[in-house]
LOZADO-998671 format. One record per residue (C-alpha): residue in three letters; x, y, z. Coordinates in Angstrom, 3 decimals. Each point is the difference from the previous one (the first is absolute). Layout:
% LOZADO-998671
(ALA (X Y Z))
...
This chain:
% LOZADO-998671
(MET (90.579 120.723 102.446))
(LEU (0.871 -0.027 3.915))
(HIS (-3.759 -1.048 -0.045))
(LEU (0.440 -2.939 -3.174))
(LEU (3.627 -1.164 1.887))
(GLN (-1.444 -0.523 3.563))
(VAL (-2.851 -2.179 -1.688))
(LEU (2.887 -1.650 -1.885))
(LEU (1.968 -0.511 3.153))
(HIS (-2.793 -1.066 2.152))
(PHE (-2.147 -2.149 -2.461))
(ASP (-0.102 -2.760 2.055))
(GLN (-2.021 1.616 2.782))
(TRP (-2.062 1.753 -2.584))
(LEU (-1.050 -3.000 -1.918))
(ALA (-0.263 -1.861 3.875))
(VAL (-2.900 2.291 0.529))
(PHE (-1.492 0.000 -3.585))
(MET (-0.483 -4.097 0.033))
(ARG (-1.437 0.390 3.643))
(GLU (-2.413 2.633 -1.117))
(TYR (-0.841 -0.454 -3.452))
(GLY (1.284 -3.978 -0.471))
(ALA (-0.529 -0.967 -3.701))
(TRP (-0.120 2.974 -1.058))
(VAL (3.447 0.248 0.403))
(TYR (0.982 -2.197 -2.658))
(LEU (-1.881 1.953 -2.181))
(GLY (1.748 3.717 0.840))
(LEU (3.280 -2.426 -0.175))
(PHE (-1.208 -0.662 -3.696))
(LEU (-0.581 3.636 -1.039))
(ILE (2.922 1.161 1.132))
(ILE (2.369 -2.809 -1.822))
(PHE (-1.909 0.409 -2.975))
(THR (-0.135 3.697 0.323))
(GLU (3.958 0.680 0.736))
(THR (0.511 -2.402 -3.124))
(GLY (-2.795 1.039 -2.151))
(LEU (-0.022 3.923 -0.373))
(VAL (2.969 1.682 -0.875))
(ILE (-1.039 3.241 2.125))
(MET (0.060 -2.483 3.429))
(PRO (3.966 -0.787 0.060))
(VAL (0.438 0.492 4.089))
(LEU (-2.110 -2.826 1.619))
(PRO (1.206 -2.236 2.479))
(GLY (0.552 -3.294 -2.200))
(ASP (3.384 -1.508 1.420))
(SER (-0.809 0.786 3.864))
(MET (-3.878 -0.510 -0.325))
(LEU (0.805 -3.780 -1.367))
(PHE (2.641 -0.456 2.455))
(VAL (-2.458 0.665 2.822))
(CYS (-2.940 -1.515 -1.043))
(GLY (2.289 -3.332 -0.344))
(THR (1.181 0.666 3.539))
(LEU (-3.697 0.899 1.526))
(ALA (-0.969 -3.925 -1.788))
(GLY (3.177 -1.732 1.588))
(ALA (-1.574 1.727 3.365))
(GLY (-3.961 -1.449 -1.099))
(HIS (-1.258 3.176 -0.498))
(MET (-0.384 -0.448 -3.711))
(SER (-0.273 -3.255 -2.604))
(LEU (2.589 -0.466 -2.091))
(ALA (-1.989 -2.050 -2.532))
(VAL (-2.420 2.898 -0.663))
(LEU (3.061 2.885 -0.149))
(ILE (2.512 -1.817 -2.434))
(PRO (-2.731 -0.708 -3.127))
(SER (-1.968 3.673 0.573))
(LEU (3.012 1.980 0.401))
(LEU (1.443 -2.188 -2.828))
(LEU (-2.850 0.855 -2.088))
(ALA (0.049 3.902 1.036))
(ALA (3.292 0.186 -1.063))
(VAL (-0.488 -1.785 -3.578))
(LEU (-2.831 2.064 -0.412))
(GLY (1.186 3.053 0.677))
(ASP (3.291 -0.489 -2.053))
(ALA (-2.374 -1.106 -3.498))
(LEU (-2.052 3.311 1.127))
(ASN (3.401 2.029 -0.282))
(TYR (1.090 -2.470 -2.935))
(GLY (-3.355 1.260 -1.790))
(ILE (0.038 3.660 0.645))
(GLY (3.849 0.256 -1.341))
(ARG (-0.841 -1.821 -2.908))
(ARG (-3.164 2.029 -0.903))
(PHE (0.762 3.653 1.107))
(GLY (3.898 0.106 -0.091))
(PRO (0.221 0.779 -3.370))
(ALA (-1.623 3.271 0.762))
(LEU (3.318 0.664 1.640))
(PHE (1.301 0.182 -3.261))
(SER (-2.207 2.323 -1.848))
(GLY (-1.486 3.279 0.763))
(ARG (1.053 2.376 3.048))
(TRP (1.476 -2.773 2.033))
(ARG (2.021 -1.197 -2.923))
(LEU (3.125 -1.687 0.491))
(GLN (2.888 -1.113 -1.839))
(ALA (-0.739 -3.238 -2.750))
(LYS (3.536 -1.128 1.197))
(HIS (-1.101 -0.154 3.385))
(LEU (-2.983 -2.484 -0.905))
(ALA (2.109 -2.122 -2.376))
(SER (3.068 -0.208 2.612))
(THR (-2.805 -1.162 2.300))
(GLU (-1.325 -2.278 -1.950))
(ALA (3.206 -1.600 -0.413))
(PHE (0.989 -0.152 3.103))
(TYR (-3.335 -1.952 0.908))
(HIS (0.359 -2.154 -3.421))
(ARG (3.368 -1.258 2.222))
(HIS (-0.171 0.403 3.808))
(GLY (-4.419 0.704 0.224))
(GLY (-0.052 -3.358 2.022))
(LYS (2.460 0.657 2.431))
(ALA (-1.084 3.205 0.611))
(VAL (-3.711 -0.689 0.297))
(VAL (1.196 -2.608 3.004))
(ILE (2.744 1.864 1.497))
(GLY (-1.933 3.107 0.107))
(ARG (-2.606 -1.286 2.254))
(PHE (2.658 0.025 3.034))
(LEU (0.789 3.995 -0.952))
(PRO (-2.634 2.324 1.936))
(ILE (-1.091 2.648 -2.560))
(ILE (1.535 -1.261 -2.962))
(ARG (-2.314 -3.003 0.039))
(THR (-2.807 2.080 -0.430))
(PHE (1.599 1.029 -3.181))
(VAL (1.155 -2.849 -1.732))
(PRO (-2.927 -1.422 -1.506))
(PHE (-0.975 3.122 -1.206))
(VAL (2.953 0.585 -1.964))
(ALA (-0.075 -3.520 -0.954))
(GLY (-3.488 0.831 -1.890))
(ILE (1.772 3.045 -1.485))
(ALA (2.448 -2.269 -0.979))
(ARG (-2.086 -2.209 -1.667))
(MET (1.075 -3.054 1.887))
(PRO (-1.770 -3.131 -1.322))
(ARG (-2.570 -0.734 2.075))
(LEU (0.193 -3.829 0.642))
(ARG (3.530 0.628 0.803))
(PHE (-0.835 2.683 2.545))
(SER (-2.410 -1.971 1.355))
(ALA (1.875 -2.766 1.055))
(PHE (2.844 2.423 1.466))
(ASN (-3.239 1.777 2.149))
(LEU (-0.893 -3.490 1.198))
(LEU (3.485 -0.650 1.111))
(GLY (1.095 2.934 1.324))
(ALA (-3.380 0.307 1.954))
(LEU (0.646 -3.146 1.765))
(LEU (3.512 0.702 0.640))
(TRP (-1.408 3.071 2.147))
(VAL (-3.047 -0.854 1.406))
(ALA (0.763 -3.516 1.019))
(GLY (3.670 0.739 0.957))
(LEU (-0.677 3.185 2.088))
(LEU (-2.956 -1.566 1.679))
(LEU (2.081 -3.354 0.853))
(ALA (2.759 2.232 0.833))
(GLY (-2.230 1.188 2.329))
(TYR (-1.662 -2.940 1.160))
(PHE (3.058 -1.905 1.139))
(LEU (2.598 3.192 1.204))
(GLY (-3.209 1.395 1.665))
(ARG (0.469 -2.327 2.347))
(LEU (3.598 0.265 1.279))
(PRO (-0.181 2.105 3.757))
(TRP (2.536 2.784 -1.487))
(VAL (-2.415 0.659 -2.560))
(LYS (-2.697 0.168 1.731))
(ALA (1.810 2.220 2.189))
(TYR (1.287 1.886 -2.452))
(LEU (-2.646 0.444 -3.074))
(THR (-0.005 3.507 -0.067))
(PRO (3.908 0.353 -0.870))
(PHE (-0.276 -3.469 -1.775))
(LEU (-2.997 1.790 -2.531))
(LEU (2.423 3.096 -0.190))
(LEU (2.504 -2.100 -1.409))
(ILE (-1.802 -1.914 -2.293))
(ILE (-1.334 3.890 -1.654))
(VAL (3.852 1.252 0.025))
(LEU (0.729 -3.455 -1.756))
(SER (-2.347 0.357 -2.422))
(LEU (0.992 3.580 -0.938))
(LEU (3.682 -0.770 -0.650))
(PRO (-0.288 -1.055 -3.597))
(ALA (-1.898 2.821 -1.019))
(LEU (2.008 2.984 2.043))
(PHE (3.538 -2.117 -1.385))
(ALA (-1.741 0.279 -3.904))
(TRP (-1.000 3.610 0.986))
(LEU (3.622 0.582 0.807))
(GLN (1.609 -1.986 -2.527))
(GLN (-1.943 2.228 -2.517))
(ARG (1.202 3.669 1.349))
(ARG (3.784 -1.109 0.293))
(PRO (1.949 2.034 -2.585))
(VAL (1.221 -2.134 -2.666))
(SER (3.201 0.370 -0.527))
(GLY (2.576 -0.032 -3.297))
Protein backbone atom coordinates (compact mmCIF):
# COMPACT_ATOMS: atom_id res chain seq x y z
CA MET A 1 0.00 0.00 0.00
CA LEU A 2 2.88 2.37 0.77
CA HIS A 3 4.39 1.73 -2.66
CA LEU A 4 1.00 2.31 -4.30
CA LEU A 5 0.65 5.62 -2.44
CA GLN A 6 4.12 6.66 -3.60
CA VAL A 7 3.14 5.91 -7.20
CA LEU A 8 -0.09 7.87 -6.84
CA LEU A 9 1.60 10.91 -5.34
CA HIS A 10 4.42 10.97 -7.91
CA PHE A 11 2.44 9.68 -10.84
CA ASP A 12 3.49 12.65 -12.96
CA GLN A 13 7.16 11.67 -12.64
CA TRP A 14 6.48 8.00 -13.39
CA LEU A 15 4.31 8.84 -16.38
CA ALA A 16 6.85 11.29 -17.81
CA VAL A 17 9.52 8.60 -17.63
CA PHE A 18 7.25 6.06 -19.29
CA MET A 19 6.46 8.50 -22.10
CA ARG A 20 10.16 8.98 -22.80
CA GLU A 21 10.83 5.25 -22.71
CA TYR A 22 7.77 3.79 -24.44
CA GLY A 23 6.09 6.63 -26.32
CA ALA A 24 2.66 5.82 -27.74
CA TRP A 25 2.49 2.49 -25.89
CA VAL A 26 1.76 4.49 -22.74
CA TYR A 27 -1.66 5.42 -24.15
CA LEU A 28 -2.50 1.71 -24.38
CA GLY A 29 -1.39 1.24 -20.79
CA LEU A 30 -3.59 4.11 -19.63
CA PHE A 31 -6.51 2.66 -21.59
CA LEU A 32 -6.06 -0.68 -19.83
CA ILE A 33 -5.84 0.95 -16.38
CA ILE A 34 -9.12 2.85 -16.84
CA PHE A 35 -10.81 -0.15 -18.44
CA THR A 36 -9.68 -2.48 -15.65
CA GLU A 37 -10.63 -0.11 -12.83
CA THR A 38 -14.14 0.41 -14.16
CA GLY A 39 -14.67 -3.01 -15.73
CA LEU A 40 -13.50 -5.50 -13.12
CA VAL A 41 -15.13 -5.43 -9.72
CA ILE A 42 -12.02 -7.05 -8.19
CA MET A 43 -9.79 -4.07 -9.13
CA PRO A 44 -11.32 -1.01 -7.44
CA VAL A 45 -8.13 0.67 -6.17
CA LEU A 46 -6.43 1.74 -9.38
CA PRO A 47 -5.50 5.47 -9.57
CA GLY A 48 -8.26 6.74 -11.89
CA ASP A 49 -8.84 10.30 -10.65
CA SER A 50 -5.24 11.31 -10.03
CA MET A 51 -4.09 9.59 -13.22
CA LEU A 52 -6.54 11.53 -15.37
CA PHE A 53 -5.53 14.83 -13.77
CA VAL A 54 -1.82 14.11 -14.23
CA CYS A 55 -2.37 13.12 -17.87
CA GLY A 56 -4.07 16.48 -18.34
CA THR A 57 -1.14 18.35 -16.80
CA LEU A 58 1.32 16.52 -19.05
CA ALA A 59 -0.85 17.31 -22.06
CA GLY A 60 -0.83 20.96 -21.03
CA ALA A 61 2.97 20.83 -20.90
CA GLY A 62 3.10 19.33 -24.39
CA HIS A 63 4.24 15.84 -23.33
CA MET A 64 0.98 14.08 -24.22
CA SER A 65 -1.83 14.63 -26.71
CA LEU A 66 -5.20 15.71 -25.35
CA ALA A 67 -6.73 14.75 -28.72
CA VAL A 68 -5.67 11.15 -28.10
CA LEU A 69 -6.29 11.04 -24.35
CA ILE A 70 -9.93 12.16 -24.34
CA PRO A 71 -11.42 9.74 -26.91
CA SER A 72 -9.27 6.75 -25.92
CA LEU A 73 -9.85 7.03 -22.17
CA LEU A 74 -13.52 7.90 -22.70
CA LEU A 75 -13.86 4.68 -24.69
CA ALA A 76 -12.05 2.74 -21.94
CA ALA A 77 -14.38 4.11 -19.27
CA VAL A 78 -17.54 3.39 -21.27
CA LEU A 79 -16.46 -0.14 -22.22
CA GLY A 80 -15.33 -0.87 -18.66
CA ASP A 81 -18.67 0.05 -17.13
CA ALA A 82 -20.51 -1.81 -19.89
CA LEU A 83 -18.52 -4.96 -19.12
CA ASN A 84 -19.10 -4.57 -15.38
CA TYR A 85 -22.83 -4.08 -15.98
CA GLY A 86 -22.92 -7.19 -18.18
CA ILE A 87 -21.13 -9.27 -15.52
CA GLY A 88 -23.57 -8.13 -12.86
CA ARG A 89 -26.56 -8.80 -15.10
CA ARG A 90 -25.32 -12.26 -16.09
CA PHE A 91 -23.85 -13.57 -12.84
CA GLY A 92 -25.44 -11.33 -10.19
CA PRO A 93 -28.54 -13.53 -9.67
CA ALA A 94 -26.22 -16.30 -8.43
CA LEU A 95 -25.63 -14.17 -5.35
CA PHE A 96 -29.23 -14.80 -4.41
CA SER A 97 -29.08 -18.57 -4.65
CA GLY A 98 -26.92 -21.40 -3.38
CA ARG A 99 -24.17 -20.92 -0.80
CA TRP A 100 -23.86 -17.18 -1.51
CA ARG A 101 -27.58 -16.63 -1.01
CA LEU A 102 -28.63 -13.13 -0.05
CA GLN A 103 -32.12 -12.18 1.00
CA ALA A 104 -34.52 -11.62 -1.87
CA LYS A 105 -35.73 -8.41 -0.22
CA HIS A 106 -32.26 -6.93 -0.75
CA LEU A 107 -32.52 -7.62 -4.47
CA ALA A 108 -35.99 -6.10 -4.57
CA SER A 109 -34.85 -2.96 -2.75
CA THR A 110 -31.81 -2.67 -5.05
CA GLU A 111 -34.00 -2.95 -8.14
CA ALA A 112 -36.36 -0.31 -6.75
CA PHE A 113 -33.47 2.06 -6.01
CA TYR A 114 -32.02 1.74 -9.51
CA HIS A 115 -35.46 2.18 -11.01
CA ARG A 116 -35.78 5.55 -9.26
CA HIS A 117 -32.19 6.79 -8.95
CA GLY A 118 -30.09 4.56 -11.21
CA GLY A 119 -29.14 7.33 -13.63
CA LYS A 120 -27.82 9.60 -10.89
CA ALA A 121 -25.98 6.70 -9.25
CA VAL A 122 -24.19 5.79 -12.49
CA VAL A 123 -23.12 9.40 -13.15
CA ILE A 124 -22.18 10.42 -9.59
CA GLY A 125 -20.54 7.06 -8.92
CA ARG A 126 -17.93 7.88 -11.58
CA PHE A 127 -16.37 10.42 -9.23
CA LEU A 128 -16.16 8.12 -6.19
CA PRO A 129 -13.10 5.86 -5.98
CA ILE A 130 -13.87 2.19 -5.26
CA ILE A 131 -17.61 2.90 -5.42
CA ARG A 132 -17.42 3.58 -9.17
CA THR A 133 -16.26 -0.01 -9.68
CA PHE A 134 -19.31 -1.45 -7.95
CA VAL A 135 -22.06 0.86 -9.28
CA PRO A 136 -22.31 -0.67 -12.79
CA PHE A 137 -22.04 -4.18 -11.34
CA VAL A 138 -24.96 -3.53 -9.00
CA ALA A 139 -26.87 -1.82 -11.83
CA GLY A 140 -26.57 -5.07 -13.76
CA ILE A 141 -27.78 -7.11 -10.79
CA ALA A 142 -30.73 -4.73 -10.41
CA ARG A 143 -31.62 -5.21 -14.09
CA MET A 144 -31.44 -1.49 -14.82
CA PRO A 145 -32.67 -1.15 -18.45
CA ARG A 146 -29.66 -1.56 -20.72
CA LEU A 147 -30.42 1.47 -22.91
CA ARG A 148 -30.93 3.73 -19.88
CA PHE A 149 -27.73 2.48 -18.29
CA SER A 150 -25.80 3.02 -21.53
CA ALA A 151 -26.96 6.63 -21.82
CA PHE A 152 -25.93 7.51 -18.26
CA ASN A 153 -22.76 5.46 -18.62
CA LEU A 154 -21.71 7.65 -21.55
CA LEU A 155 -22.68 10.87 -19.75
CA GLY A 156 -20.84 9.93 -16.56
CA ALA A 157 -17.73 8.82 -18.45
CA LEU A 158 -17.67 12.05 -20.47
CA LEU A 159 -17.94 14.23 -17.35
CA TRP A 160 -15.34 12.20 -15.47
CA VAL A 161 -12.73 11.68 -18.17
CA ALA A 162 -13.00 15.00 -20.01
CA GLY A 163 -13.57 16.95 -16.79
CA LEU A 164 -10.44 15.71 -15.01
CA LEU A 165 -8.27 15.78 -18.13
CA LEU A 166 -9.26 19.37 -18.90
CA ALA A 167 -8.86 20.37 -15.24
CA GLY A 168 -5.32 19.04 -15.32
CA TYR A 169 -4.69 20.63 -18.72
CA PHE A 170 -5.60 24.14 -17.56
CA LEU A 171 -4.80 24.03 -13.83
CA GLY A 172 -1.49 22.29 -14.47
CA ARG A 173 -0.24 25.43 -16.19
CA LEU A 174 -0.59 27.48 -13.00
CA PRO A 175 2.79 28.00 -11.28
CA TRP A 176 1.53 27.09 -7.81
CA VAL A 177 -0.01 23.85 -9.08
CA LYS A 178 3.27 22.92 -10.79
CA ALA A 179 5.23 23.71 -7.63
CA TYR A 180 2.91 21.74 -5.33
CA LEU A 181 1.62 19.00 -7.62
CA THR A 182 2.24 16.18 -5.12
CA PRO A 183 0.14 17.70 -2.29
CA PHE A 184 -2.40 18.76 -4.91
CA LEU A 185 -2.75 15.13 -6.03
CA LEU A 186 -3.07 14.07 -2.39
CA LEU A 187 -5.86 16.64 -1.99
CA ILE A 188 -7.67 15.18 -5.01
CA ILE A 189 -7.44 11.67 -3.52
CA VAL A 190 -8.71 12.84 -0.11
CA LEU A 191 -11.57 14.87 -1.56
CA SER A 192 -12.66 12.02 -3.81
CA LEU A 193 -12.75 9.66 -0.83
CA LEU A 194 -14.71 11.98 1.48
CA PRO A 195 -18.22 11.13 0.16
CA ALA A 196 -17.60 7.40 0.65
CA LEU A 197 -16.22 8.04 4.15
CA PHE A 198 -19.22 10.19 5.03
CA ALA A 199 -21.63 7.50 3.81
CA TRP A 200 -19.78 4.87 5.86
CA LEU A 201 -19.96 7.01 8.99
CA GLN A 202 -23.67 7.61 8.42
CA GLN A 203 -24.28 3.87 8.25
CA ARG A 204 -22.39 3.27 11.49
CA ARG A 205 -24.26 6.01 13.38
CA PRO A 206 -26.63 4.46 15.95
CA VAL A 207 -30.29 4.83 15.06
CA SER A 208 -31.98 7.06 17.64
CA GLY A 209 -35.45 6.46 18.97
